[in-house]
C-alpha positions in Angstrom: 0.9 28.2 2.8 4.5 27.3 2.1 3.7 23.6 2.6 1.4 23.4 -0.4 4.0 24.3 -3.0 6.5 21.9 -1.4 4.0 19.1 -1.5 3.2 19.8 -5.1 6.9 19.8 -5.9 7.3 16.4 -4.2 4.3 15.0 -6.1 5.8 16.3 -9.3 9.2 14.7 -8.6 7.5 11.3 -7.8 5.4 11.5 -10.9 8.5 12.4 -13.0 10.4 9.5 -11.6 7.7 7.0 -12.2 7.2 8.4 -15.7 10.9 8.0 -16.4 10.7 4.3 -15.3 7.7 3.7 -17.6 9.2 5.3 -20.6 12.8 4.2 -20.3 12.2 0.5 -19.4 8.7 0.0 -20.8 8.0 -2.1 -17.7 7.1 -1.2 -14.2 5.7 -3.7 -11.7 2.6 -1.7 -11.1 0.9 -3.9 -8.5 4.2 -4.3 -6.6 4.5 -0.6 -6.2 0.9 0.2 -5.8 0.5 -1.5 -2.4 3.5 0.1 -0.8 2.6 3.4 -2.4 -0.8 3.3 -0.9 0.7 2.4 2.5 3.0 5.5 2.3 0.1 7.7 1.2 -2.4 6.5 3.8 -0.1 6.1 6.9 3.0 8.0 6.0 5.1 5.0 7.2 7.9 4.6 4.8 9.5 1.7 6.7 6.3 -0.3 6.7 5.9 0.3 2.9 9.5 -0.7 2.3 9.1 -3.9 4.3 5.9 -4.7 2.4 7.6 -4.2 -1.0 10.6 -6.3 0.0 8.4 -9.2 1.3 6.3 -9.1 -1.9 9.5 -9.3 -4.0 11.0 -12.1 -2.0 7.7 -14.1 -2.3 7.6 -13.5 -6.0 11.3 -14.6 -6.3 10.7 -17.8 -4.4 7.4 -18.9 -5.8 7.1 -17.0 -9.1 3.7 -15.7 -8.0 2.7 -12.4 -6.4 1.6 -12.5 -2.7 -2.1 -12.5 -3.4 -2.0 -15.4 -5.9 0.3 -17.4 -3.6 -2.0 -17.0 -0.6 -5.1 -17.8 -2.8 -3.4 -21.0 -4.0 -2.5 -22.0 -0.4 -6.1 -21.4 0.8 -7.4 -23.6 -2.1 -4.9 -26.3 -1.2 -5.8 -26.3 2.5 -9.5 -26.4 1.6 -8.9 -29.5 -0.7 -6.9 -31.1 2.1 -9.7 -30.4 4.6 -12.3 -31.8 2.2 -10.1 -34.9 1.7 -9.7 -35.4 5.4 -13.4 -35.1 6.0 -14.2 -37.6 3.3 -11.6 -40.0 4.6 -12.9 -39.7 8.1 -16.5 -40.4 6.9 -15.3 -43.4 4.9 -13.4 -44.9 7.9 -16.4 -44.3 10.3 -18.7 -46.0 7.8 -16.4 -49.0 7.5 -16.0 -49.3 11.2 -19.8 -49.3 11.7 -20.2 -51.9 8.9 -17.5 -54.1 10.5 -19.1 -53.9 13.9 -22.4 -54.9 12.4 -20.9 -57.9 10.8 -19.0 -59.0 13.9 -22.0 -58.9 16.2 -20.1 -57.7 19.3 -22.9 -58.7 21.7 -21.6 -62.3 21.6 -18.0 -61.3 22.3 -18.8 -59.3 25.5 -20.5 -62.2 27.2 
């Protein structure tokens, strides 16, 4: 029974702190805090949430994109490279077959 008031007090303190950030700076990186916040809420692992937040911030600092946008762009780039490789392979195979047909290799093997 004593845990419930202390949990409500902690929730109130967190809400007050976040409200102070919103109203004093007029900016809060909502999505950067939402992910680690959910990790803390669901697992209770503060260290994991802190690491998640720091990694997200370092990726954003290096690339200028958040983690999700960066990974999405990398997947698109890899898909384009794979499509190009497939098209290039098909072109080379087609040219090899055409060249073999023109050379008539049956005469060379005799």
